[in-house]
C-alpha atoms as one frame of an Amber mdcrd trajectory, in Angstrom:
protein
 -13.052 -19.190  10.342 -11.376 -16.053  10.329  -7.946 -15.300  10.193  -5.612
 -14.576  12.791  -4.507 -11.314  11.780  -1.005 -11.017  13.651  -0.014 -12.717
  10.788  -0.922 -10.683   8.132   0.205  -7.667   7.457  -1.826  -4.661   6.622
  -0.013  -3.694   3.725   1.886  -5.988   1.383   2.637  -6.674  -2.882   0.738
  -9.528  -3.890   2.630 -10.862  -7.144   1.028 -13.977  -9.026   4.030 -16.146
 -10.582   1.469 -18.144 -12.691  -0.553 -21.876 -12.099  -0.900 -20.829  -8.212
   2.360 -19.831  -7.021   1.797 -15.858  -5.449   4.363 -14.816  -3.645   3.173
 -11.567  -0.978   5.460  -9.736   1.164   4.555  -7.030   3.946   5.631  -3.324
   3.028   7.648  -1.894   5.283   9.887   1.336   6.440  13.240  -0.889   4.648
  11.730  -2.881   2.088  10.155   0.004  -0.161  12.657   1.564  -3.368  12.663
   4.474  -5.801  15.648   5.579  -8.513  16.299   8.818  -8.771  14.935  10.029
 -11.627  18.147  12.020 -12.777  20.877   9.291 -12.459  19.076   6.749 -11.827
  20.585   4.918  -8.783  18.537   3.265  -6.434  17.453   3.871  -2.829  15.075
   2.528  -0.443  12.221   5.149   0.906  10.145   5.770   4.150   6.748   6.081
   2.800   5.599   7.307   5.697   8.099  10.387   4.944   6.543  10.579   1.593
   3.222  11.721   2.160   3.336  13.135   5.736   1.444  15.899   3.369  -1.419
  13.819   2.604  -0.709  15.054  -1.230   2.224  12.234  -2.463   0.389   9.772
  -4.592   2.853   6.466  -5.742   2.200   7.272  -9.377   2.620  10.915  -9.565
   5.513  11.371  -6.890   9.480  11.307  -7.886  11.552  11.210  -5.319  15.881
  12.362  -6.463  18.511  11.056  -4.536  21.095  12.538  -2.073  23.551  13.573
  -5.016  21.625  15.005  -6.833  18.841  17.054  -4.060  22.011  18.260  -3.811
  22.692  19.579  -6.621  19.888  20.400  -8.059  18.302  22.327  -4.792  21.325
  23.936  -3.477  19.315  26.307  -1.414  16.925  23.210   0.696  20.121  21.106
   1.192  22.462  23.781   2.425  22.347  22.621   6.126  22.021  18.841   5.449
  26.039  17.475   5.145
């Protein structure tokens, strides 16, 4: 029998805890986080924004926090105050 697809998220993270226990967490624009490669701070990211150009990949993409971005690239962040 086919599962009800309205209840099954399209994308999710699946973690096997052992002994048959599994955690599935739907990926949304509110529960994806990364760490800044410069300062290590954790912040949320929207994967749709990260991959808008069609060139990104999860393993080769680094995203800097707002503070480090302003410090490293003030020429780009001038109008973002």
